[in-house]
N, C-alpha and C positions, 0 to 999 in steps of 0.2 A: 555360509556365510552368504551373505549380501552385502552392496553396497551402495551407501547411499550418497543423492549429487554432492554431497558435502564431503566427499570423502573417507565415510565413516561406517565400519565394518560392523553390521548387526545381524541377529539370527530373528528368522520370520518364518512362518509356516510352510512358506512355499519353496524352502532352500532345501537340497536333499544333503543328507550327511555326507562328507569328503569322502568318507569310506565304502560308500556306495557304489557299487559298479553299477555303470549305465548301459541299457540295452538301449539304450532310443539316443537319437542325438537330440544335444538341447539348447537352446537360444536364450540369448541375453533377451529381458524385456524392462522398459520405463513404466513400471506401475506405481499408478498411485493408489495408498493405502488409506489416505485420510485427507479429507479436502481442507488447505489453508497452504500454509509456506511448501519451502522444499523440503520438508522435514521428511515428509508424507511420500517422497518419491524417492523408490528403492528399484535399484538392479537388481532385478531376480533370475534365476534362473528356471527355463519352464521346458516341457516338452515342445518337440515341433508340430507346430497346429497341423491338424489332419483336416483334408479340404471337403466343402460341403458341394454339392452340384451347384456348377456354370460358377467356381471358383479359380482363383489362380494364384499361386504361392509365388510369391516373388522374394530373391534374395538382395536385403537395401542395403543400397551401398551410402544414400543419402537423406534425411529427414528433413523436411522443412518444419521451423517455429515460428505460429502464427500468435497473435493478440487473443483469437480466439483457445488455444491452448492455456495461456496463462489462467484466460476465465474459467476455463474447464477446471483445471487444477485449483481454484478459489473457491468452485463450487458454484461461481455466479452466472453461469451459460443456463441458457432457458430451457435448454433441453438434453441437461448430461445424460450421460449412463446411468442407471436407477440406482447402484449404489457400488460403493468400493469395496474389495479390489478392479481395477481395470488398467488396461495398457495405455496410457496416453498417443495422443500424436494423429494427427489428421492429414497429414500427407508426405509420402515418401516416392523415392524414384529407385529404381535399382533391376535384377536382369529375371526375367521369367524362370523358378526353378522346377514349377510342377503347374499343369491344368488338368482340373476336373472334368470329367462327364459333361458333355452339353457344350464344353469351349471351344471354338472351332477357327477364332479370330486370334488367337496367338498360339505360340509355341515357344516350347522350352532356349530360351539366350535371346528371345527379344528384349530388348531395352524398352524398358515401362516407365509410367508415373501413376500413381494410383491415389485413389481420397479414400481411402478406409475406413469407417468412423471408430475413432477412439481407440486403435491398437496398432499405428504408425510407427511409433518410436520402438522397435525391435530390429533382431537381425532379420529375422524372417517373419514376412507377413502374409497371410491369406486375407482376398480384397474380391468382392463381387466382379466379373467381368465388366459390369454394365461399368463401373467406375475404375475403369484402369485403361489409359490410353499410351498409343505406341508414342516412341520418343523419334527424333527424326536424326539420323545418323549425324546430321550438323550441329548438334545442339546437345552441348557437354549437360551429363546428370545432374550437375551442380544446377544449372539454371532449372532444369524440367521442377526439381524439388523445391525452388526456390520462389515460381511464378504462379504454378497451375493455381493453388487455390485464391490467391489475392487476383488473379485475373481472372479468373470463372467467375467472379465475384463482381467485379469493377463490368466486366461486360454485358452479366444480366441486367446490370443499373442504367449504367449506358444507352445500350441496344436493345432489349428484350421492355426492363420498363420506364423508363424516361423517353427512349426513342430523341435521343437527342439531335439536331438539325443545325446543319452554320447559320449563324447567327442570333442561337439562343444564349441565354447568360445563363451558368449556374453558379450558386450558391454552395460550396462544397464544404462541410464539415471534417475534423480530423484531418485536414486536405496534406498531412505532413506524415499519415501512418502507410503502410502498403499499400492496403487498398485505394486510400486518396491519391498516392501516386499513380496508380495503375490507371486511375480514371482520365488522369491528366492525359497520360500517354495515350490514349485510346480518343479523346478529344480534341488531340492535337492532329492528330489523325483523319479527324470528320474535318478538321480546317474551321476558320471564324467563329472560334466557340471561345466567350468571353468566359472565365472560371476565376470566379472572388472564393479565396479562399482562407478559410477560420483556423488556424494554430497557435502554438503555442510560440510566444516572440525569439524563443532561442533554437528555433525551426527555419525562422525567416531567413536566414543567409543560405541553406541548406537547399529550400525549396522555391525560391524566389521567380527560379527561370521558368518553373512548370507552371504558373500562375500568372494571371494577369491582373490579380490586386491580391495580395496579403491584407488579412482583420489579423488582427491579435487577439486570442480568445478570450483576454481578460479584460477587453474594452465594451463599450456600448456596440454590440456585434449590431442590434438594429439601426442604431442612429449612425453606424459606419457605411451599412451596406446601402439604406438610402442617399446617401450622401455619395456613394460610389452609382448605384442604378437608381434615380429616383422614378424613373417608369417601372421599376417591380423586376424581378427574377422571372426565368421561364420554370425551373429547374432546381429544388433542392434536395440535393443528396446529405441527409443526416446520419452521422452511424451514434450519435450522442445521444439521441432522444430526449424523450422526459420535461422536464422543465426549462433545462437551459437551451434544448433545441426549441421550444415553443417560443420563448421571449426573445432569441436572437432572431429567427426569421422572420422576414418583414410578408406583409402580405400585399399580393400584387393588384393593382388595380382591376384589374378581371379575371376572374376565376376562370373561364374557358380556354385549356388548353394547359392551366400551370399543373405541374406534378411534383407531388414531395412525396418522398422517399425515405424509408427509414430500416438500414440492416441492422 
């Protein structure tokens, strides 16, 4: 038998009879059987995975839950696994339980965080060693599981793509989301960066201290930003995309050096 996220017991082909004697250790995994609502997610038992070359086996203590996981479950991700069923989850933290051939930088017992594509929500997870990172002893695993994916995306946007510098003005969509708040934290460390954040009105009080200016996403964003930044903005960081993002962004008077990044 298996149990879905709503607590109902169901039977599926991945279950093993309760009377069957198990020769191998089993693990639990959150498996998506059909795209859509939570009814398509079931907790099932599976055999412990066998490591491929250069993989690490992680005894998972905590998993991250990100917006990416939600859109993957809904079938709206640009590049989801080809078909169901598959294990959900893109981020986890735990302790190394085993290492495969060709892995020298990790050993059993290491505290790590990993970004295994679409298989993080399980008791034990195999992950390519190049996507596994040691967690400092001073950092709780809970923090590692919560920030790794969002801050990795934020860091690439701020430093690798936009190359934000002191004096820049940023127009940031979805400023109240996890990546948006990670971006605010990183540009604060740079210093002297103006952040015009677009978010829902209900998040204003929660995020106001991380922004220079707040813009309600239901307002005329273009008009509001022009009032705040009549000379234009240097960088547009946009996870919305589509018509809303295009219509809401102002076109700076000088195109040179201006960057728009959609993630």
